[in-house]
ZADREN-525407 format. One record per residue (C-alpha): residue in one letter; x, y, z; residue number from 0. Coordinates in steps of 0.001 Angstrom, whole numbers. Layout:
N
NODE residuo       x       y       z num
NODE       A       X       Y       Z NUM
...
END
This chain:
506
NODE residuo       x       y       z num
NODE       M       0       0       0   0
NODE       V    1427    3344   -1022   1
NODE       P     526    6358    1151   2
NODE       V   -1350    9263    -368   3
NODE       R     585   12471    -980   4
NODE       V   -1445   15549     -86   5
NODE       S    -493   18711   -1932   6
NODE       N    -252   21852     138   7
NODE       T    -304   25193   -1596   8
NODE       L    -983   27193    1550   9
NODE       L    2398   26701    3181  10
NODE       A    5531   26400    1119  11
NODE       V    8121   26488    3851  12
NODE       L    7213   28924    6587  13
NODE       F    4751   29856    9184  14
NODE       V    4592   33655    9197  15
NODE       A    1306   34404    7488  16
NODE       P    1487   38174    6890  17
NODE       V    3687   39567    4113  18
NODE       F    5977   42197    5587  19
NODE       A    6790   44916    3053  20
NODE       G    8574   47372    5266  21
NODE       C   11258   49970    4612  22
NODE       I   14577   50757    6208  23
NODE       V   14030   53113    9115  24
NODE       G   17647   53884    9838  25
NODE       D   21187   53149    8772  26
NODE       T   22742   49984   10095  27
NODE       P   25301   51068   12736  28
NODE       E   28979   50758   11854  29
NODE       E   30047   49852   15397  30
NODE       P   29718   46218   16554  31
NODE       L   26097   45172   16761  32
NODE       Q   26501   43911   20321  33
NODE       D   27592   47404   21442  34
NODE       V   24505   48988   19900  35
NODE       L   21992   46267   20761  36
NODE       P   23536   43965   23397  37
NODE       S   20440   41828   23784  38
NODE       L   16914   41292   22546  39
NODE       V   15474   42078   25976  40
NODE       N   12000   43605   25653  41
NODE       A   12423   44015   21905  42
NODE       T    9370   43759   19657  43
NODE       L    9551   42809   15993  44
NODE       K    7262   44810   13692  45
NODE       D    6902   45563   10023  46
NODE       A    7424   49070    8662  47
NODE       E    3766   49912    9225  48
NODE       G    3961   48946   12880  49
NODE       A    2161   45610   12645  50
NODE       I    3284   42893   15034  51
NODE       A    5364   40116   13469  52
NODE       S    4027   36991   15177  53
NODE       L    6227   33883   15243  54
NODE       A    8795   35372   12885  55
NODE       L   12031   33403   12700  56
NODE       I   15057   35573   13485  57
NODE       A   18709   34648   12929  58
NODE       G   21937   36227   14113  59
NODE       L   24505   36203   11276  60
NODE       D   28265   36504   11521  61
NODE       A   30324   38668    9163  62
NODE       D   30316   35893    6547  63
NODE       G   26521   35615    6628  64
NODE       T   26467   32299    8497  65
NODE       P   23571   31925   10977  66
NODE       L   24846   31483   14532  67
NODE       W   21470   31046   16242  68
NODE       Y   17745   31186   15597  69
NODE       E   15086   32799   17734  70
NODE       T   11360   33389   17265  71
NODE       S    9291   36428   18085  72
NODE       R    6372   35524   20324  73
NODE       L    2752   35785   19289  74
NODE       D    2745   39373   20548  75
NODE       G    5939   40192   18642  76
NODE       R    8068   40298   21787  77
NODE       I   11420   38554   21859  78
NODE       E   12736   36551   24768  79
NODE       N   15682   37683   26894  80
NODE       K   18513   36666   24583  81
NODE       T   21995   38117   24174  82
NODE       I   23103   39073   20682  83
NODE       G   26670   37749   21030  84
NODE       A   29976   39298   20024  85
NODE       E   30184   37259   16810  86
NODE       V   26834   38498   15475  87
NODE       D   27199   41047   12683  88
NODE       R   23538   41547   11700  89
NODE       L   20020   40236   12226  90
NODE       V   17641   38815    9627  91
NODE       A   14097   37460    9748  92
NODE       W   12120   35249    7381  93
NODE       S    8760   36186    5913  94
NODE       N    6935   33982    3405  95
NODE       G   10113   32013    2786  96
NODE       S   12373   35040    2119  97
NODE       A   14935   36577    4462  98
NODE       Y   14943   40322    5201  99
NODE       E   17377   42432    7158 100
NODE       I   16227   43740   10530 101
NODE       T   16940   47401   11221 102
NODE       F   16476   49821   14107 103
NODE       E   16949   53530   14598 104
NODE       A   19131   54039   17614 105
NODE       Q   20906   52394   20479 106
NODE       G   18534   50663   22855 107
NODE       R   15546   50902   20517 108
NODE       A   12923   48388   21586 109
NODE       D   11339   48012   18150 110
NODE       L   13093   45928   15531 111
NODE       V   11776   46534   12033 112
NODE       L   11709   44246    9026 113
NODE       S   13247   46152    6124 114
NODE       D   12664   45618    2403 115
NODE       T   16274   44499    1928 116
NODE       L   16339   40864     854 117
NODE       V   19084   38571    2103 118
NODE       D   20125   35617     -41 119
NODE       L   19578   32882    2535 120
NODE       P   17469   29732    2234 121
NODE       H   14940   29098    4931 122
NODE       P   16626   27073    7695 123
NODE       A   13643   24809    8331 124
NODE       P   11755   23969    5129 125
NODE       V    8657   21835    5624 126
NODE       S    8000   18814    3430 127
NODE       E    4651   18052    1879 128
NODE       R    2227   16121    4031 129
NODE       I    2048   12386    3397 130
NODE       A   -1099   10633    4617 131
NODE       F   -1153    6930    5445 132
NODE       T   -4765    6079    4680 133
NODE       D   -7452    5573    2014 134
NODE       S   -6110    2244     762 135
NODE       T   -6394   -1382    1744 136
NODE       F   -3633   -3514    3167 137
NODE       P   -3260   -6975    1597 138
NODE       L   -4230  -10043    3568 139
NODE       Q    -986  -11689    4717 140
NODE       L   -1266  -14596    7152 141
NODE       G   -3432  -12830    9659 142
NODE       T   -2262   -9346    8758 143
NODE       T   -5095   -7284    7349 144
NODE       C   -6902   -4031    7824 145
NODE       L  -10650   -4166    7503 146
NODE       E  -12651   -2145    5021 147
NODE       K  -15834    -226    5520 148
NODE       D  -18535    -163    2878 149
NODE       D  -17256    3230    1738 150
NODE       G  -13806    1791    1104 151
NODE       D  -11980    3712    3819 152
NODE       M   -9869    2101    6497 153
NODE       G  -12111     347    8983 154
NODE       C  -10359    1631   12075 155
NODE       G   -8311    4480   10732 156
NODE       L   -4686    4971   11695 157
NODE       D   -3586    6835   14796 158
NODE       E    -986    6793   17596 159
NODE       P    1854    6589   15063 160
NODE       S    5467    5708   15825 161
NODE       I    8538    6780   13863 162
NODE       E   12258    5965   13896 163
NODE       V   15170    7000   11664 164
NODE       D   18246    4778   11396 165
NODE       G   21887    5716   10908 166
NODE       R   21502    5667    7114 167
NODE       G   18595    8090    7238 168
NODE       W   16012    5412    6428 169
NODE       I   12688    6354    8008 170
NODE       Y   10344    3763    9526 171
NODE       Y    6701    4572   10224 172
NODE       T    3853    2621   11769 173
NODE       A     401    3411   13122 174
NODE       V   -2428    1588   14843 175
NODE       C   -4687    -137   12349 176
NODE       C   -7375   -2254   14008 177
NODE       F   -7741   -4494   17024 178
NODE       F   -6602   -8094   16519 179
NODE       V   -4693   -7392   13305 180
NODE       S   -1061   -6484   12750 181
NODE       S    -262   -2878   12022 182
NODE       P    1610   -1984    8841 183
NODE       V    5196    -717    8811 184
NODE       W    6476    1535    6027 185
NODE       V   10019    2523    5080 186
NODE       S   11373    5532    3218 187
NODE       K   14877    5349    1755 188
NODE       D   14744    8766      80 189
NODE       G   14503   11105    3049 190
NODE       G   10741   10942    3432 191
NODE       A    9811   11787    -164 192
NODE       T    8117    8402    -631 193
NODE       F    7160    5487    1618 194
NODE       E    6559    1834     796 195
NODE       P    5325    -976    3050 196
NODE       L    7961   -3445    4193 197
NODE       E    8356   -6288    1740 198
NODE       H    8085   -8736    4627 199
NODE       P    5359   -7548    7041 200
NODE       M    4606   -8975   10459 201
NODE       K    2637  -12201   10616 202
NODE       D    1838  -12814   14270 203
NODE       V    2133   -9504   16109 204
NODE       Y   -1091   -7597   16517 205
NODE       G   -2701   -5234   18959 206
NODE       N   -3614   -1590   19121 207
NODE       E    -598     505   20200 208
NODE       G    2666    -351   18447 209
NODE       D    6155    1095   18844 210
NODE       L    9450     910   16905 211
NODE       A   13132     827   17900 212
NODE       I   16539     474   16195 213
NODE       D   19683    -974   17794 214
NODE       D   23406    -496   17149 215
NODE       E   23418   -3032   14304 216
NODE       G   20485   -1445   12507 217
NODE       N   18001   -4151   13501 218
NODE       L   14422   -2872   13437 219
NODE       Y   12103   -3940   16274 220
NODE       Y    8350   -3626   16624 221
NODE       M    6310   -4185   19782 222
NODE       D    2550   -4252   20215 223
NODE       I     154   -5333   22948 224
NODE       D   -3139   -7174   23215 225
NODE       L   -4958   -8021   26443 226
NODE       A   -2474  -10037   28553 227
NODE       T     120  -10547   25821 228
NODE       F    2701   -8517   23993 229
NODE       G    4200   -9252   20608 230
NODE       I    7658   -8672   19153 231
NODE       A    8878   -8584   15557 232
NODE       R   12430   -8075   14320 233
NODE       W   13991   -7342   10930 234
NODE       N   17736   -7127   10291 235
NODE       A   19418   -4072    8753 236
NODE       E   18546   -5352    5269 237
NODE       L   14898   -5563    6395 238
NODE       E   14842   -9342    6166 239
NODE       P   12419  -10800    8738 240
NODE       Q   14061  -12619   11642 241
NODE       Y   11100  -13633   13778 242
NODE       S    7785  -12465   15167 243
NODE       Y    5901  -13933   18106 244
NODE       R    3521  -13215   20964 245
NODE       R    4158  -13960   24619 246
NODE       P    2218  -13528   27863 247
NODE       G    2764  -10423   29920 248
NODE       E    1511   -9010   33165 249
NODE       P   -2103   -7875   32562 250
NODE       L   -3694   -5493   31888 251
NODE       V   -1463   -4578   28974 252
NODE       D   -1571   -1016   27646 253
NODE       R     700    1275   25598 254
NODE       P    4073    -408   25002 255
NODE       W    7461    1158   24390 256
NODE       I   10396    -740   22937 257
NODE       R   13951     595   23148 258
NODE       A   17161   -1055   21923 259
NODE       G   20837    -880   22838 260
NODE       E   24128   -2575   22054 261
NODE       G   25030   -6244   21981 262
NODE       G   21503   -7570   21583 263
NODE       V   20012   -5720   24563 264
NODE       V   16370   -4746   24050 265
NODE       H   14035   -3083   26546 266
NODE       A   10274   -3739   26560 267
NODE       I    8170   -1393   28692 268
NODE       Y    4405   -1219   28955 269
NODE       N    1616       3   31191 270
NODE       T    -702   -2272   33125 271
NODE       G   -3227     436   33938 272
NODE       V   -1860     920   37463 273
NODE       D    1875     457   36911 274
NODE       T    4601     500   34267 275
NODE       V    6594   -2732   34006 276
NODE       Y    9938   -3519   32398 277
NODE       Y   11248   -6605   30586 278
NODE       R   14852   -7018   29406 279
NODE       S   16332   -9085   26585 280
NODE       T   19982   -9849   25841 281
NODE       D   19397  -11891   22662 282
NODE       H   17924   -9351   20233 283
NODE       A   14390   -9670   21679 284
NODE       L   14122  -13417   21151 285
NODE       T   13471  -13914   24876 286
NODE       F   12692  -11537   27743 287
NODE       S   13040  -11595   31522 288
NODE       A   10954   -9506   33902 289
NODE       A   12714   -7039   36196 290
NODE       P   10465   -6488   39236 291
NODE       E   12784   -3812   40647 292
NODE       A   12082   -1596   37620 293
NODE       R    8446    -759   38352 294
NODE       F    7618    2871   37839 295
NODE       G    4345    2944   39749 296
NODE       S    2436    5115   37296 297
NODE       A      78    4012   34574 298
NODE       L    1402    6009   31638 299
NODE       A    5186    6291   31968 300
NODE       R    7007    6709   28648 301
NODE       A   10416    5334   27727 302
NODE       Y   13661    6964   26582 303
NODE       S   17105    5516   25884 304
NODE       D   20596    5992   24494 305
NODE       V   21796    3150   22279 306
NODE       Q   25522    3578   22918 307
NODE       R   25637    4624   26587 308
NODE       G   23307    2061   28089 309
NODE       I   20886    4709   29332 310
NODE       V   17252    3616   29524 311
NODE       G   14556    5339   31523 312
NODE       M   10886    5994   32158 313
NODE       V    9239    9359   32773 314
NODE       N    5786   10647   33667 315
NODE       A    4091   13359   35728 316
NODE       G    7372   15093   36519 317
NODE       D    9227   11990   37746 318
NODE       Y   11815    9775   36105 319
NODE       M   13399    6394   36831 320
NODE       E   16607    5431   35063 321
NODE       S   19224    2758   34467 322
NODE       T   22727    3629   33266 323
NODE       D   23901      33   32734 324
NODE       A   21496   -1083   30016 325
NODE       G   18749   -2105   32428 326
NODE       V   20766   -4311   34798 327
NODE       T   20170   -2019   37780 328
NODE       W   17771     869   38282 329
NODE       G   17766    4031   40354 330
NODE       E   14899    5284   42473 331
NODE       R   11999    7251   41063 332
NODE       T   13188   10874   41149 333
NODE       D   11587   14272   40676 334
NODE       V   12285   16357   37573 335
NODE       P   12724   19836   39084 336
NODE       R   10321   22612   38092 337
NODE       C    8895   20864   35045 338
NODE       S    6062   18334   34970 339
NODE       A    7795   16223   32342 340
NODE       D    6137   13367   30492 341
NODE       T    8563   12702   27604 342
NODE       A   12363   12620   27391 343
NODE       S   15223   12108   24951 344
NODE       V   19022   11775   25169 345
NODE       D   21412   13799   22998 346
NODE       E   24783   12595   21720 347
NODE       A   26633   14032   24732 348
NODE       G   24513   12008   27163 349
NODE       N   22406   14958   28318 350
NODE       V   18833   13898   29107 351
NODE       W   16133   16377   28066 352
NODE       Y   12710   16319   29708 353
NODE       Q    9588   17837   28178 354
NODE       G    6340   18914   29778 355
NODE       K    3411   20570   28027 356
NODE       G    4979   24002   28231 357
NODE       C    8512   23519   29509 358
NODE       V   11833   21826   28756 359
NODE       I   14641   21127   31202 360
NODE       G   17896   19244   30792 361
NODE       R   19858   16979   33139 362
NODE       L   23380   17370   31834 363
NODE       A   25903   14550   31681 364
NODE       D   27768   16075   34644 365
NODE       G   24638   15755   36807 366
NODE       N   23691   19435   36812 367
NODE       W   20300   20679   35645 368
NODE       T   19666   23499   33220 369
NODE       K   17182   26199   34000 370
NODE       P   13619   25304   32958 371
NODE       M   12741   26779   29580 372
NODE       L    9221   28025   28802 373
NODE       L    8108   27216   25263 374
NODE       A    6013   29455   22993 375
NODE       P    3851   31415   25460 376
NODE       G     296   31921   24246 377
NODE       I      28   28524   22569 378
NODE       T   -2000   25912   24459 379
NODE       K    -122   22635   24019 380
NODE       S   -1233   19010   24000 381
NODE       F     462   15680   23208 382
NODE       T    4034   16982   23314 383
NODE       W    6890   14747   22177 384
NODE       M   10646   15384   22181 385
NODE       G   13645   14222   20148 386
NODE       A   17343   15013   20649 387
NODE       G   20359   15128   18343 388
NODE       A   23658   16959   18724 389
NODE       E   24810   18175   22126 390
NODE       G   22174   20641   23311 391
NODE       A   20042   20081   20204 392
NODE       V   16404   19242   20909 393
NODE       A   13131   19438   19011 394
NODE       T    9627   19070   20360 395
NODE       A    6401   18799   18389 396
NODE       Y    2946   19354   19828 397
NODE       Y    -672   19995   18986 398
NODE       G   -1220   23681   19631 399
NODE       Q   -4229   25965   19937 400
NODE       I   -4178   29787   19909 401
NODE       E   -7113   31398   21683 402
NODE       E   -6307   35073   21065 403
NODE       P   -8222   35981   17857 404
NODE       S   -5693   38555   16629 405
NODE       H   -2804   36111   16990 406
NODE       A   -4709   33311   15278 407
NODE       E   -5731   35655   12471 408
NODE       A   -2114   36733   11955 409
NODE       L   -1167   33102   11374 410
NODE       G   -4211   32354    9243 411
NODE       I   -5670   29742   11593 412
NODE       E   -8869   29298   13617 413
NODE       T   -9065   29949   17350 414
NODE       N  -10882   26701   18150 415
NODE       G   -8626   24553   15969 416
NODE       W   -5655   22405   16923 417
NODE       Y   -2563   22601   14713 418
NODE       L     844   20962   14526 419
NODE       F    3677   23112   15885 420
NODE       V    7357   22395   16423 421
NODE       S    9954   24103   18603 422
NODE       W   13680   23523   18473 423
NODE       S   16974   24712   19935 424
NODE       N   20567   23937   18991 425
NODE       D   21996   25390   22195 426
NODE       A   19559   24327   24914 427
NODE       H   22514   23510   27182 428
NODE       S   23819   27100   27112 429
NODE       E   23204   29838   29655 430
NODE       T   21017   31771   27201 431
NODE       P   19464   29191   24864 432
NODE       H   17722   30291   21675 433
NODE       W   14419   28676   20687 434
NODE       A   12559   28748   17394 435
NODE       H    8839   27948   17161 436
NODE       M    6845   27374   14013 437
NODE       L    3499   26306   12669 438
NODE       V    4210   23145   10663 439
NODE       D     793   22269    9278 440
NODE       P   -1693   25078    8509 441
NODE       D   -4598   22638    8256 442
NODE       P   -6476   21857   11495 443
NODE       L   -5947   18454   13092 444
NODE       G   -9126   18736   15146 445
NODE       F  -11297   21228   16987 446
NODE       D  -12309   22190   20536 447
NODE       D  -12041   19262   22961 448
NODE       L   -9823   16657   21297 449
NODE       G  -10497   13893   23804 450
NODE       R   -8947   10763   22310 451
NODE       R   -9881   11503   18710 452
NODE       L   -6194   11759   17796 453
NODE       G   -5211    8809   19957 454
NODE       D   -2983    9316   22977 455
NODE       F     461    9811   21452 456
NODE       F    2473   10885   18461 457
NODE       Q    6245   10994   18001 458
NODE       T    9151   13180   16942 459
NODE       V   12736   12201   16135 460
NODE       I   15820   14074   14892 461
NODE       G   17508   12241   12019 462
NODE       P   21257   11926   11401 463
NODE       D   21177   14933    9042 464
NODE       G   19415   17197   11550 465
NODE       A   15941   16938   10025 466
NODE       I   12967   16810   12401 467
NODE       H   10668   13901   11511 468
NODE       I    7122   14031   12882 469
NODE       A    4510   11268   12893 470
NODE       Y    1130   12679   13918 471
NODE       S   -2617   12283   13395 472
NODE       M   -5381   14369   11852 473
NODE       N   -9121   14186   12432 474
NODE       A  -10674   17447   11292 475
NODE       E  -14057   15730   11048 476
NODE       M  -13784   14806   14752 477
NODE       D  -15200   11347   14076 478
NODE       D  -13977    7902   15158 479
NODE       S  -11352    7462   12452 480
NODE       A   -8122    9472   12503 481
NODE       T   -5534    9666    9740 482
NODE       S   -1830    9263   10455 483
NODE       V     455   11578    8525 484
NODE       Y    4142   12451    8164 485
NODE       R    5968   15734    7888 486
NODE       K    9676   16601    7859 487
NODE       V   11133   19928    8981 488
NODE       G   14637   20755    7809 489
NODE       P   17381   19577    7924 490
NODE       V   17886   22274   10554 491
NODE       A   21366   23700   11139 492
NODE       G   22932   22647   14415 493
NODE       L   20624   19715   15186 494
NODE       A   22562   16900   13476 495
NODE       P   24748   14754   15747 496
NODE       T   28390   14319   14769 497
NODE       K   27620   10636   14222 498
NODE       P   24315    8739   14096 499
NODE       L   22696    7934   17429 500
NODE       V   21373    4548   16240 501
NODE       G   22701    1912   13847 502
NODE       P   23735     694   11494 503
NODE       F   27007    2454   12223 504
NODE       A   29512    2803    9385 505
END
């Protein structure tokens, strides 16, 4: 089954809806920019006519025109408390895919103005076209099928998607199909331009909430759950099937997470409704052993891991529980300070980043914590998910709603709609981190009270080239059948790790 490509003429690459056609209001100062404008404290970005520039992407360029950091004006045009930096020579901002110089009149001026001077710079975070995984029928393959309705659509829709990207940049995507049938898995070998179903799909693994993982060798794992059992499937790096099976687990079984490490170690984590339990494998998920000491004690803990360092953990409701020896021993459940985190990811330096609905905080490899970082004020967030890449590089996607009519109108969206947003930073570990926020999909995913009409989860991962890959759901009709879709943002400068975080390693 080949996914449907949805054309999108409303959003080519960027999220700033208004066209800013301003004029230069003053000469650019000859003295170092940092001496004239040492920080963006209390600054407001406007066009030449004084209109607020909501969610405009700003970059600080060095003398050679290379972007050093990215920052976003808030919905009200204000800019967070960020230093300019001694290396910054000038400021630019993107509008409708084009970059314009930012000017100001005098030292200390609070208003930054978009000029009409174009800068020859590509947008740093282009958005791919939306690919929808729906509206076709999966073939019957030894118990693997998706049912059809009379109207020909998918019988149960596709939601709660999972996504992984291996060290080659191959993208793997899955989503819940129907109860008691195996979910499909697709692969893209061209950077997300096209997807095809795996040549050898699962035969015995079915359920309603699947997850994917990749180990150091490039093996692909899939885990799903059904009643008092969980199922495992494995393909090698060439996507040849190795085995798939179901085994009993501690009931009730709900929402699984599978993580993988080195040397055949695989971690299986799922919720029982009152607890989160952990199973460990040392033979590439062929067999598992329960680890009673690794019980989180909360129904919906989510997993995170680092393939090469042996870090594996669970997080929910502002607490985390972690192993640093590939699941052999576990620490106590511990509070995440000043951030009610419910997802986490590990960057290539071993820093663990925790994400709540409106905040991000990092536990650095030296044991110290960063300051909590507030994300995109004015956007109500739901279903956040985080991915990490290079040291200090994190990206988080979320369903967002903007209630202020003027702000929603500026972005061309509806106040009661939910939309896909992404935020990222390539220096979250610094004293003054810069964050960029953008509207990824201008079409509504749903309206008003979402409930569970988009499932309970979606996922975000940073690929080896620094692109942000997002697997999410849409249900604008607000009925019982969601559609799972894919979007890529970037590659984004500064997010790519120096070497892939998962296999196969070169």
